[in-house]
N, C-alpha and C positions, 0 to 999 in steps of 0.2 A: 504494500500500500504506500502510495506516495502522491503528494500534491505538488511536489517540486517547488516547495516554498511559496506556492501561490496563495493568494487570499482564498479561504474557503468560500466557495460560491455554490449554494445549495438550491436546487430546483425540485419542487414537489409537484407531481401530477398523479392522476388516478381517477377512478370513477367516483369515489367517495372518500372523505376524510382529509382532503387536501388542506383546507383552511385550518383545521384543528392540528394536523401534523405540523404545518408551517408555524403555527403559533407556539406549539410546544418546543420545537427546535429553537425558535428565536428566543424564547424565554430562558432556555438553558444557556445559550451562548451569551445572552445579555448579562448573565451573572458575573461575567468577567470582561467582556468585550463591548466596544461600541459597534453596533451592527446596523445594517440596512435591512429592513423588512418591508416587503411589498404591502401595499395598503389593503385593508380588509375588503374582500369581495372583488378586488380588482385583479383579474387573472387572464385577461385577453392579451394577445401579443402586442396590441397597441399600448396597453398598460405597461407591459414589459419594456417597450421602447421608452416610455416616460420614466420608468424606474432607472433605466440605463443612464439617463441624463441627470438623475438625482444622486448617483453614486459619487462619493468623495473619498479622498485619501484617508480621512479619519475612520472610515468604515473598515473594521478588521475582519468582518465576514458579511456575506450577503445571503439572505434567505428570501426566495421568491416562489410564487405559486404559478404554475403553468396550466391554464385551462385550455381545452380543445373542444371544438365543435366538428371539425373535419380533418381529414388527412392533410398534412403539410403545415398545420398550425404550430406544432412544436418546433419544426425546423425554423419557422419565423421567430419564435421565442429565442431560440439558441443563437440566432444571428445578432440579437440585441444584447443578450446576457448568456454567455457560454458557461454552463455549470461544470464544476469539477467533482461535485457530489450530486448524484441524481437519485430520486426516490419515486417509485411507482407504487402507490398505496395498495391498489387492487384493480382488477378489471371486472366491472359490473355491468349494469344495464343503463347507466346514465348516458344519454345521447346515442344509445344504440340504434335508434331509428335512423340516424344520419348515416349509418353504415349498413343499411339494409337488413338489420337484425343479425348480422354476422359478427360474432364476438372475435373471430380471428382477424377480421379487418380492423375492428376497434383496437385490438392488441397491437396490430402492426402500426397503427397511428400513434399509440402511446409509446411504442418502441423507438419512435423517432428520437426520444430523449436519450436512449441508450446509444444510438448511432451518431448523434450530433453533439453530445457532451464531450468533455475532454476525455480522450481514449485512454489516458493513464490515470484517470480518476477512480472514484468509488461509486458503485451502483448498488442500491438496496431495494429489495422487494419482499413481499409477503409469501413465505413458503406454504402457508395454509390456504392461500387463495387458489382454488382449483384452476381458474382461468389464467393464472400466471404462467402456466406451461406454454401458453401461446406467445409469450414475450420473446423477442429475438435476442436472447441473452448470450447464446453460445459464441457469437462472433465478437463479443466485447472483450478486449485484451486487458482491461483494468481489473480492479478488485471487486468481486461480487460478494455482497453480504446479505444473508437471509435473516429475517425475523419471523417469529412464530410462537404458537402456544401448543398446538397439537403435534406438529412435525418437528424433526430435528432442525435446528437453526443456530446461527452464530449468536443470536440474542433471543433467548426463549423465556417467556413468562411462565412461572409455576405458582401454585398456591393462589390462584385467582379467586377473589371473593368480592361480593357486594358488601359495602358498609353503609352506615346511615347517610354518609355524605359523598360517597363516590366508590371508587374501586381500589382494592389493595392487591398487590401481587409481588412476586420476588423474581429477580433476574441475577444470574451468575455473571459477575464482572471480575475479571482478573483473578479468578480462582476462588472467589468467595461470593456467597449469596447475599444480595442486597435487597432489602424491602423497599417498595415504592408505593406511593399513593397518588391518584389523580382525582381532582374534585369534580368529576363528572361520571355519570353512569354509563354502563354498556361495555361488554367484552370487546366490541369493535373498536372502542377508544383505547383499549390496551395496545392494540396493534399500532395505532397512531403514536402512542407513547413509546413503544419499542423502537420505532424509527428514530425518535428524538433521543432516546437513551443511547442507541448505537452510535449516532453521529456525535453526541456529546463525549462518549467514551473514546471514540476514534480520534477526536480532536484534543484529547488530553484533559477533559474536565473531570473533576473528582465526583464520586458517588454523591457526596453532600451537595455539590453544586447542581448536579443533575436533578436530585430529589427536590431541591428548593425551586429550581426552574419549573418543574412539573406542577408543583403546588401553586405557583404564582402565575401560570400562563393566562393570557387573555382569552377567556372563553368566548367563542363566536356566538353572536346573538341568534335566537330562534333555532338553536341546535341542541336539543335535549336539555333545555333550561327548565329546572324544576322549581316550582313555587308552592309554598305552603299557604293554603287559604283557610277560611274559617270552617268549622266542623271537621277539622283534621282532613280536609280534602287536599290531595296532592295533584297539581297540574304539571304535566310534562309537555312543554312547548317545543315541537320539532318541526316547525312550519317553514323552514327556509327552502327546502327542496324535497323531492321524493323520487326514489327508484326502488326496484325490488329489494336489493340488499339493504338499503337504508330503512325501508318499511319493516322488514323482518327484524332488523336490529332494534328498532324502536319498540316493536311489539315485545321483544325479549326484555327490554328495559321495563316496560309496563308490567309484565308478569313477574319480574323479579322484585320490583320496588313495591308493587301493590300487595300488601300483606293483610290489612285489616278488613277493608270493605270491598265493594264491587270494583272490578277492573273494567273500565270503559275505553274503547278505542273509537275516536272520531276521525275518519279517514276520508280524504278528498282524492281527486284525480291525480294520477301519475302521468305526466306529459312527456313528449319527446321520445316515446318508445316505438313509434312507427308500427311495423308489421307484427311486433310481438306484444302490442298493447293489451289485447284481449287475454292472452295467456298469462301475461304478467299480473293483471288485476285479479284474474281467477286464482292465481297462485297465492296471492296475499289473503284472499278470503279463506282458502284452505288452511293457510298457516295460522290465521287468527282462530279458526275452529280447533286446530290441532293443539294450539298453545293455551286453550281454555280461557280465552278472553270472555268475560261474563256478558258484556253488552257491546254490540257493534253498531255504530251509526255511520252511514256513508252519505256523501253529498257530491253531486257532479255526475254527468252522463257516464263517464268511464267507470267511476267508483261504484256504480250500480252493480257491476260485475263482481266486485269484492263481496257485496252482500249476497249475491246469487250463489257464489261458490261456498260461502260460509254456511248457508242453508243446506246446500248439497252435501256438505261434510259434517252435518250433525248439530249445528247450532240451532236452538229453538227459535221458531218464528217470532215469538214475543220479545226475543232479545236481539233481533236483527231488524233495523229500520233504515230504509233509504229515504232521504229527504230531497225534495225538488228545490226548496228554497231555504236559506239560512234562518229565516224568521221562524220556520216550523222546527228547525233543529234547536234553536234557542229555547223554544217552548218546552222541548223535551229535556232540556238541561236546567229547568227552573227549580227543581227540587231534588238535588243530588243527596244521596244517603251519606250519613256519617262515615268518614274514613275512606271515601271513594278515591281511587287513583284514576286519573283521566288523561289519556294521550291524545294530542291533536297533531295531525300530520297530513301534508299534501304538497303538491308542487307549488312553486312560487306563484304562478298565475291563478291558482285556486284561491288565493287570499285566505288561507285558513287562520291567519292571525286575527281575523274578525271574530272567530270563535274564541280564541285565547283572550282577546280584549273583553268580550262579553263575560266570560267566566271570571276574570279578575275583577271586573266592575260589580258583578253579582255577588261574589263570595269573598270580597276583600275583608280581611280581619277588622 
């Protein structure tokens, strides 16, 4: 492994977890260095061009997020800022519709990072992500680092547990097991943290610095933000975006956090899925039924298929309701039981934050 005394320049891409991973990496490096971090939600190649103009000599490291919609996008990112450390968080369903529903084409587009980053640098990926096998890794001559939980990896989390405030887990660093905590729920967020831990460790940061950075990272808004409301109601706001992997991860959080009262999922449309849209929505309905969500409310034309599949897989009709308008959904949310845990999620254009805002106004302490 060698960066040839270059400034660490880290680019994060992937179908989910980009912003959280970027924020975690930046928080760790900020424990010791002056860094440049790309601005929240700004991940187009035009934004990367603007970032390139903002870089200064005082910046000891650079952390940027590369978003893609189509093939060739990452090549453009790399022309403006060429990373020597590259991260692909996972290959999921986000923007899969732009690639004809073909995950191998999406993986090839993500692999542009591997091909156009510094070829003597470090590339990191998720060993547990089934679709990572489609990444074009074999031709990369630099250092390849794997993170994971279930499979063998260079940085592997064990003793994974939900706590009252987030997730705890342990990682072996330099021969000893180090406990970590992240102040956000979800096993999927442990993968994001593993990328940050690996990069921090590879760049010489101590376990204490890494741990402090993870505890202090800037949590992105509308991404699994939990709020305690009156009557011991827990609201989980995950309304920033939605795809199959993210929906499943959010349902996992709901069923793990919800312990006392009913567990309610309020789900909107997943957009940008193209030819796989019907199958994707049906898959989420099946998953909600399998995970024993107590009540499922859906809204949006596509989300109707989530309800349909949940009924087909055993959820009781009285516990599955599809709404045509949010005002009718609000009426159903007027009298939540003591100890309810409620997840609200959908694509950005579904404006599911309207539901979050209603719940906060209705049940504010």
